[in-house]
C-alpha positions as a printed Julia matrix, in Angstrom:
496×3 Matrix{Float64}:
 -62.21   39.06   -3.18
 -60.82   42.26   -5.01
 -63.74   43.59   -6.15
 -64.94   43.73   -2.64
 -61.63   45.04   -1.1
 -61.7    47.98   -3.45
 -65.72   49.04   -2.92
 -64.66   49.6     0.83
 -62.04   52.5    -0.38
 -62.26   55.74    0.01
 -62.24   58.5    -2.57
 -58.9    59.15   -1.99
 -57.78   55.5    -1.49
 -58.91   54.79   -5.22
 -57.05   57.85   -6.5
 -53.88   56.54   -4.76
 -54.61   52.88   -6.07
 -54.42   53.96   -9.67
 -51.11   55.81   -9.28
 -49.86   52.3    -8.54
 -48.27   49.64  -10.93
 -50.97   47.36  -12.31
 -49.07   44.38  -10.86
 -48.57   45.57   -7.23
 -51.99   46.75   -6.46
 -52.78   43.39   -5.7
 -50.48   43.18   -2.67
 -51.89   47.09   -1.88
 -55.17   45.89   -1.47
 -54.54   42.79    0.49
 -52.3    45.38    3.32
 -54.35   48.42    3.24
 -57.12   50.01    4.76
 -60.06   47.4     3.06
 -58.38   44.38    4.39
 -58.51   45.94    7.57
 -62.08   46.49    7.2
 -62.94   42.95    5.78
 -61.1    40.99    8.96
 -63.55   42.96   11.52
 -66.25   41.96    9.36
 -65.67   38.16    9.11
 -64.23   38.28   13.1
 -67.79   37.18   14.48
 -67.71   34.71   12.0
 -64.19   32.75   12.83
 -65.42   33.39   16.66
 -68.21   30.67   15.74
 -66.29   28.69   13.82
 -63.48   28.75   16.96
 -66.37   27.92   19.33
 -67.93   24.63   17.58
 -64.47   23.31   16.65
 -63.24   23.51   20.64
 -67.02   22.13   21.92
 -66.38   19.11   19.38
 -62.73   18.21   20.68
 -64.09   18.7    23.92
 -66.53   15.89   23.7
 -64.33   13.73   22.13
 -61.95   13.78   24.84
 -64.73   12.77   27.62
 -65.53    9.75   25.14
 -62.07    8.64   25.04
 -61.35    9.14   28.78
 -64.21    7.25   29.86
 -63.33    3.78   28.0
 -59.67    4.22   29.33
 -60.91    4.12   32.57
 -63.74    1.07   32.37
 -61.01   -0.78   30.61
 -58.51   -0.12   33.32
 -61.42   -1.39   35.5
 -62.11   -4.36   33.9
 -58.44   -5.94   34.23
 -58.51   -5.58   38.25
 -57.38   -9.17   39.72
 -60.04  -11.4    40.76
 -59.44  -12.57   44.84
 -59.84  -16.01   45.46
 -59.87  -17.81   48.21
 -59.3   -21.68   48.85
 -61.55  -23.74   50.01
 -60.84  -25.91   52.94
 -61.01  -29.24   51.75
 -63.69  -31.59   52.4
 -64.12  -34.7    54.03
 -66.23  -37.41   51.96
 -68.07  -40.9    54.06
 -68.41  -44.14   52.45
 -71.78  -44.42   52.39
 -72.63  -47.41   53.08
 -70.14  -47.48   55.65
 -72.2   -44.9    57.12
 -75.59  -46.13   56.78
 -74.47  -49.72   58.56
 -73.23  -47.5    61.85
 -76.35  -45.42   61.92
 -78.27  -49.09   62.07
 -76.42  -50.39   64.72
 -76.76  -47.55   66.97
 -80.57  -47.26   66.17
 -80.91  -50.85   67.31
 -79.0   -50.63   70.23
 -81.21  -47.48   71.57
 -84.39  -50.1    70.51
 -83.56  -53.13   72.59
 -84.01  -53.57   75.98
 -81.26  -55.96   76.76
 -78.01  -54.61   78.55
 -75.06  -53.76   75.78
 -72.2   -56.59   75.47
 -68.75  -56.02   75.04
 -67.82  -58.35   71.38
 -65.42  -61.1    72.73
 -64.12  -64.37   70.73
 -63.37  -67.1    73.48
 -62.26  -70.59   72.4
 -60.22  -73.36   74.33
 -58.73  -74.77   71.0
 -57.38  -73.15   67.31
 -59.29  -75.47   65.75
 -62.94  -74.63   67.43
 -62.12  -70.9    66.22
 -64.79  -70.29   62.99
 -64.09  -67.06   61.44
 -67.05  -65.16   59.59
 -67.59  -65.4    55.97
 -66.33  -61.75   54.76
 -68.6   -60.07   52.34
 -67.4   -56.7    51.08
 -68.55  -54.21   48.12
 -65.89  -53.96   45.7
 -65.99  -49.95   46.49
 -63.04  -47.74   46.52
 -60.52  -48.45   49.41
 -59.57  -45.15   51.31
 -56.17  -44.64   52.75
 -54.01  -41.7    54.28
 -51.3   -42.83   51.86
 -53.07  -42.29   48.76
 -56.9   -40.95   48.82
 -58.23  -43.18   45.86
 -56.89  -45.97   43.27
 -57.6   -47.33   40.17
 -56.85  -50.6    38.21
 -53.03  -50.1    36.65
 -52.35  -51.03   32.99
 -49.61  -53.74   32.33
 -46.76  -51.14   32.54
 -47.09  -51.31   36.36
 -45.8   -48.43   38.3
 -42.14  -47.75   36.71
 -43.18  -45.01   34.16
 -42.38  -42.0    36.32
 -39.07  -40.79   37.81
 -38.19  -44.57   39.62
 -40.68  -43.77   42.58
 -43.47  -46.02   41.87
 -46.41  -43.31   41.06
 -46.0   -42.42   36.86
 -48.64  -42.0    34.69
 -49.81  -45.64   34.71
 -50.18  -44.82   38.74
 -52.36  -44.23   40.7
 -55.24  -41.9    39.36
 -55.48  -39.48   42.18
 -52.27  -38.22   41.26
 -54.35  -35.79   39.49
 -54.98  -32.62   41.54
 -57.37  -29.61   40.35
 -56.52  -26.24   41.16
 -56.48  -22.75   41.17
 -53.56  -20.65   40.2
 -54.26  -16.86   40.66
 -57.6   -17.1    39.26
 -56.55  -19.7    36.32
 -58.5   -23.11   36.71
 -55.12  -25.98   36.2
 -55.24  -30.0    36.72
 -51.78  -31.84   36.72
 -50.26  -35.03   38.26
 -47.03  -33.53   38.26
 -46.63  -30.13   38.82
 -43.76  -27.56   38.63
 -43.99  -24.02   40.1
 -41.66  -21.68   38.79
 -41.38  -18.45   40.98
 -39.4   -15.14   39.75
 -37.75  -14.19   42.66
 -35.86  -11.15   40.95
 -35.3    -7.46   42.96
 -37.89   -6.19   40.31
 -40.67   -8.46   42.3
 -40.29   -6.36   45.05
 -39.9    -2.77   43.51
 -42.48    0.33   44.77
 -44.74   -0.19   41.93
 -45.54   -3.54   42.61
 -46.2    -3.21   46.55
 -42.39   -3.72   47.9
 -41.56   -6.6    49.83
 -45.12   -6.47   51.38
 -46.57   -7.34   47.6
 -44.4   -10.68   47.45
 -45.21  -11.45   50.73
 -48.6   -11.83   49.43
 -47.53  -13.52   46.02
 -46.04  -16.33   48.37
 -48.97  -16.72   50.61
 -51.5   -17.81   47.06
 -48.33  -19.58   46.03
 -48.97  -21.7    49.6
 -52.32  -22.19   48.61
 -51.57  -23.82   45.67
 -49.61  -26.21   47.2
 -51.62  -26.84   49.88
 -55.07  -28.06   47.54
 -52.32  -30.74   46.07
 -53.76  -34.52   46.19
 -51.46  -36.73   48.08
 -51.08  -38.48   45.09
 -49.68  -35.96   43.25
 -45.9   -35.35   42.65
 -44.72  -31.51   42.67
 -41.52  -29.42   43.0
 -41.25  -25.86   43.35
 -38.51  -23.85   41.12
 -36.74  -20.25   41.53
 -34.79  -18.03   39.04
 -33.22  -14.91   39.08
 -29.51  -14.43   37.52
 -29.76  -18.65   37.83
 -32.18  -20.98   39.16
 -32.79  -23.24   42.19
 -34.72  -26.46   42.52
 -36.28  -27.6    45.92
 -35.54  -31.18   45.35
 -33.68  -33.27   42.3
 -36.16  -35.06   42.2
 -40.07  -34.38   42.35
 -41.99  -34.95   45.86
 -45.49  -36.84   46.4
 -47.82  -33.75   47.56
 -47.48  -35.08   51.51
 -47.74  -32.79   54.18
 -44.59  -33.13   55.07
 -43.42  -32.23   51.64
 -45.63  -29.17   51.02
 -44.02  -27.65   54.61
 -40.79  -28.09   53.08
 -41.41  -26.64   50.02
 -43.37  -23.42   51.67
 -39.86  -22.83   54.01
 -38.45  -23.46   50.66
 -39.8   -20.48   49.35
 -40.26  -18.36   52.36
 -36.91  -16.48   52.36
 -36.42  -15.34   49.2
 -36.45  -11.6    48.97
 -36.48  -10.94   52.47
 -33.97   -8.71   54.46
 -30.41   -9.74   53.72
 -31.42  -12.23   50.88
 -32.47  -10.4    47.63
 -32.64  -11.96   44.71
 -30.61  -14.86   43.29
 -27.37  -15.39   41.96
 -26.58  -19.23   42.25
 -28.2   -22.0    41.78
 -28.29  -25.92   41.02
 -29.57  -26.05   37.63
 -27.02  -25.98   34.78
 -27.99  -25.85   31.14
 -28.85  -29.47   30.13
 -30.03  -30.76   26.66
 -31.93  -27.3    25.8
 -30.37  -24.57   23.78
 -27.08  -23.0    25.49
 -27.77  -19.54   26.66
 -24.92  -17.03   28.68
 -24.31  -17.08   32.08
 -23.36  -14.02   34.37
 -24.89  -10.73   35.17
 -25.95  -10.25   31.72
 -28.72  -12.95   31.82
 -30.28  -11.4    34.7
 -34.21  -13.79   34.38
 -32.91  -17.35   33.8
 -36.74  -18.8    32.91
 -34.49  -20.73   30.66
 -33.33  -22.55   33.57
 -36.37  -23.01   35.22
 -37.71  -24.64   32.61
 -35.03  -26.42   32.4
 -35.13  -28.19   35.92
 -38.93  -28.75   35.44
 -38.62  -30.7    32.25
 -35.55  -32.84   33.31
 -38.23  -33.86   36.1
 -40.98  -34.88   33.46
 -43.58  -32.23   34.53
 -46.47  -32.24   32.82
 -48.12  -29.17   34.06
 -45.76  -26.04   34.44
 -46.84  -22.8    36.3
 -44.88  -19.81   35.85
 -45.03  -16.59   37.74
 -42.94  -13.18   36.7
 -43.3    -9.69   36.43
 -41.18   -8.96   32.87
 -39.69  -10.45   30.01
 -37.0   -12.77   30.23
 -33.73  -11.57   29.94
 -31.63  -14.53   28.51
 -28.64  -14.13   26.42
 -27.93  -16.0    23.46
 -24.49  -17.3    23.04
 -23.06  -18.41   19.39
 -23.35  -21.6    17.79
 -19.82  -23.6    16.8
 -21.01  -22.75   13.32
 -21.57  -18.82   14.03
 -17.84  -18.94   15.95
 -16.27  -20.46   12.88
 -17.88  -17.85   10.46
 -16.04  -14.79   13.0
 -13.22  -16.67   12.83
 -12.63  -16.61    9.59
 -13.84  -13.1     9.16
 -10.71  -12.43   11.11
  -8.13  -14.06    9.41
  -9.65  -12.4     6.42
  -9.44   -8.95    7.71
  -5.39   -9.6     8.82
  -4.6   -11.1     5.96
  -5.74   -7.87    3.47
  -4.29   -5.5     6.68
  -1.12   -7.02    6.85
   0.84   -4.17    5.42
  -1.2    -1.32    7.19
  -0.07   -3.33   10.53
   3.36   -4.12    9.83
   3.83   -0.02    9.2
   1.94    0.86   12.0
   4.55   -1.52   14.29
   7.47    0.18   12.69
   6.21    3.71   13.34
   5.45    2.76   16.93
   8.48    1.2    17.36
  10.6     4.24   16.36
   9.05    6.04   18.34
   9.24    4.24   21.33
  13.04    4.3    20.86
  13.45    8.1    20.12
  11.7     8.45   24.02
  14.25    9.71   26.68
  13.71    9.12   30.25
  13.72   12.18   32.48
  13.99   13.04   36.28
  12.39   16.22   37.76
  10.84   17.69   40.89
   7.33   17.82   41.89
   5.34   19.51   44.4
   2.99   17.5    46.58
   0.42   19.38   47.7
  -0.65   19.05   51.57
  -3.61   16.8    52.08
  -6.24   18.59   54.58
  -7.39   16.53   58.16
 -10.42   13.74   57.39
 -12.35   12.84   59.96
 -13.27    9.4    60.86
 -16.52    8.01   59.03
 -18.86    5.37   61.2
 -19.26    1.88   60.04
 -22.72    1.87   58.4
 -25.02   -1.59   58.18
 -26.41   -2.89   55.45
 -29.25   -1.16   54.04
 -32.87   -3.28   54.51
 -34.38   -1.97   51.24
 -34.33   -4.08   48.46
 -31.97   -2.97   45.34
 -33.19   -2.08   42.01
 -33.52   -4.45   39.18
 -29.28   -3.99   37.74
 -27.93   -3.34   40.9
 -25.98   -5.23   43.53
 -27.07   -4.86   47.3
 -25.75   -2.51   49.4
 -24.15   -4.38   51.9
 -23.0    -1.28   54.13
 -19.96    0.69   54.57
 -16.99   -0.39   57.17
 -16.03    3.09   58.0
 -12.77    4.6    58.48
 -10.73    6.31   61.19
  -9.7     9.89   61.42
  -7.11   11.07   59.07
  -5.12   13.44   60.52
  -3.64   16.31   57.78
   0.17   15.81   56.18
   2.03   18.96   55.21
   3.45   19.43   51.32
   6.9    17.95   50.26
   8.94   17.58   47.1
   9.46   14.62   45.14
  11.41   13.05   42.46
   9.26   11.71   39.33
  10.77    9.89   36.45
   9.1     9.53   33.56
   9.38    9.51   29.47
   9.21   12.1    27.31
   9.85   12.01   23.0
  12.61   12.71   22.03
  11.02   15.18   18.93
   9.34   12.19   16.94
   5.87   11.92   16.63
   3.43    8.87   17.98
   1.79    6.85   15.51
  -2.08    7.42   14.92
  -4.56    4.8    16.93
  -3.57    1.09   16.02
  -5.58   -0.23   13.36
  -8.66   -2.88   14.92
 -10.04   -5.65   13.48
 -14.25   -5.62   13.16
 -15.12   -6.1    16.83
 -17.26   -9.3    17.75
 -21.35   -8.47   16.95
 -23.48   -8.82   20.06
 -25.51  -12.28   19.61
 -28.45  -10.28   21.28
 -30.98  -11.67   23.41
 -33.67  -14.88   23.35
 -36.85  -14.21   21.99
 -39.99  -16.19   22.12
 -38.21  -18.76   18.93
 -35.78  -19.55   21.37
 -37.66  -20.57   24.14
 -39.6   -22.72   22.02
 -36.71  -23.84   20.74
 -35.27  -24.56   24.06
 -38.72  -26.58   25.0
 -38.56  -28.5    22.16
 -35.16  -29.55   22.56
 -35.93  -30.87   26.31
 -39.07  -32.21   24.96
 -37.09  -34.78   22.62
 -34.71  -35.58   25.01
 -36.48  -36.55   28.5
 -40.18  -36.89   26.66
 -40.37  -38.41   23.72
 -38.89  -41.7    24.83
 -41.22  -42.22   27.34
 -44.09  -41.61   25.03
 -45.56  -38.3    26.53
 -46.85  -35.42   25.58
 -45.43  -31.87   25.91
 -46.44  -29.79   28.98
 -49.09  -27.6    29.43
 -47.63  -24.01   30.85
 -49.99  -21.41   32.7
 -48.57  -18.14   33.19
 -48.94  -14.96   35.43
 -47.86  -11.46   35.07
 -47.62   -9.98   38.43
 -48.23   -5.85   37.33
 -46.04   -7.02   33.85
 -45.08   -4.68   31.46
 -46.75   -4.59   27.9
 -43.48   -6.87   26.24
 -43.4    -9.05   29.24
 -47.45   -9.87   29.08
 -47.12  -10.12   25.35
 -44.58  -12.88   25.59
 -45.49  -14.66   28.53
 -49.14  -14.86   26.67
 -47.99  -16.06   23.74
 -45.5   -18.64   25.57
 -48.95  -20.3    27.54
 -50.87  -20.33   24.04
 -47.88  -22.16   22.6
 -48.23  -24.9    25.34
 -51.85  -25.4    25.37
 -52.14  -22.98   28.79
 -54.04  -20.18   29.69
 -52.52  -16.44   30.48
 -53.63  -13.98   33.59
 -52.21  -10.43   34.18
 -52.56   -9.52   38.2
 -52.29   -6.06   38.83
 -53.34   -6.42   42.04
 -53.18   -8.97   45.37
 -55.01   -8.36   48.71
């Protein structure tokens, strides 16, 4: 490199270079006229390198963008419509009726109205009853099967337990998930985040309720079911599961309808308590009480649980008895180690308070300008944001006239020359127990299973989950929850 720079110098520049000390000649070559000439010669090569690099980056960005668009289009929700229930007829009964009609049309005799006439009761001879032992259809229970020796008392006392009617098992479509169950619990998140703008607002949540109505309509009459809503609390439709009759299906639809409508945003009070599961913190800190909804479903013996939510549950942990005792021991240890420091601060504070004097002085209260009346404002029709209280409106206020300024006497305490002590020594604060994780929910469900299901010899419930316009954190949680309990998970991005 140095030889190439020297070759580009003029005769005068070479003479000037010879006068410079040897250790400074390299720097002079790089900053002199020879370096500038060398940069011009190689400038075209650098342009070619830049253009090739730019083309490679453009091709890479186009390929990556195409992959992202294809992946997004692949996750669009499947729009489905529940087909109307099909009516079936007993083939032997229908065949017999057709034969009778054909014979009546082919006969030349006039049609007769069948009558039974008898003078004495003893002369009545009933015909022999010949029945094909087929399945009997009724309006109350569509299908029957033989019951085991346990009878019908395995359920909740209604007579339709797991050893009861086989027609209680229903197959249905839960937002694209094919599912079946005999004791079905539908858990619906009604927190105000379900009606945010990115989820379609109240109109979008109305479409969610329409899909849930379709699930309820597809249940067989022999199926037991319940509906539970949850937000800051959980509320169950009835204290026990109901048979899926037309009246009870209508009751379930009326139960879901008013939630997240004008003046009824979210849910702050419910009728489900902690139960035998893992204990959790209440109040506004726990904003999505999926734990209470699962408690209500499992206390009623659900074998299939359907969950739809828009995010990860926010359930506050509480200290166990061992953790609370450990904290009390820590506080007692701190008080013992800092007893002398606390006594010194108390003495200094008492001395400072004793040196303070009470003085009375006049102060000027400035005038108050007139304030116009504020008209009342009705409550807002828009849903509140997550974590905020609903807008209840403003009652307004009447006009307030101006007030002149005036002097008034004020009594206050001032220091007597001493200096106040520093801040009071404080024990270590209570540590935040944090939020429930998937591990806590699994422990909660296990405790409920041992308390309710084991004594009845039943399996844990199957849990299917729907993530409605859900974020990535909630998506991973619901997917893992359904996987742990033999269920399926589906992420719904759009409903029409």
